[in-house]
C-alpha positions as CSV (number, residue, x, y, z in Angstrom):
1,M,138.2,-52.3,-23.4
2,A,136.4,-53.6,-20.3
3,E,138.3,-55.8,-17.8
4,S,136.8,-59.3,-17.3
5,Y,136.5,-61.2,-14.1
6,S,136.0,-64.9,-13.3
7,G,135.3,-66.1,-9.8
8,E,132.6,-66.8,-7.2
9,A,129.8,-64.5,-5.9
10,Y,126.9,-65.1,-3.7
11,C,123.6,-65.4,-5.5
12,V,120.8,-63.9,-3.3
13,K,118.0,-65.8,-5.2
14,C,119.7,-69.3,-5.0
15,K,121.3,-68.5,-1.6
16,E,124.5,-70.2,-2.7
17,K,127.9,-69.2,-3.9
18,R,128.1,-69.6,-7.7
19,A,131.0,-69.4,-10.2
20,F,130.4,-66.7,-12.7
21,S,132.3,-64.5,-15.2
22,G,131.5,-60.9,-15.9
23,E,132.9,-57.4,-16.4
24,V,134.6,-55.1,-13.9
25,H,132.9,-51.7,-13.3
26,E,134.3,-48.9,-11.3
27,T,132.2,-46.4,-9.2
28,N,133.5,-43.9,-6.7
29,G,137.0,-45.5,-6.7
30,R,135.7,-49.0,-5.9
31,R,135.8,-51.9,-8.3
32,M,132.9,-54.3,-8.7
33,A,132.4,-57.4,-10.9
34,K,129.0,-57.9,-12.4
35,G,127.7,-61.0,-14.1
36,K,124.8,-63.4,-14.3
37,C,124.2,-66.5,-12.1
38,P,124.5,-69.5,-14.4
39,V,121.5,-71.3,-12.7
40,C,118.8,-68.6,-12.3
41,N,120.2,-65.8,-14.5
42,T,120.0,-63.2,-11.8
43,T,122.6,-60.5,-11.7
44,V,125.3,-61.2,-9.2
45,T,127.9,-58.7,-8.0
46,R,131.2,-59.0,-6.1
47,I,133.0,-56.0,-4.6
48,L,136.7,-56.2,-5.5
49,G,138.0,-53.3,-3.4
50,K,139.6,-49.9,-4.2
51,S,141.6,-49.4,-7.3
């Protein structure tokens, strides 16, 4: 079961911080939340740190 995340991330297209919810992925020991911007539907990411 994938871990979920809700918080803020910077949207590069809108150039603003947006609240989003998404799933947590882990690559090379680093956790990253991925989701969609609610305004423009672009993928936004937030690095959460090492696990």
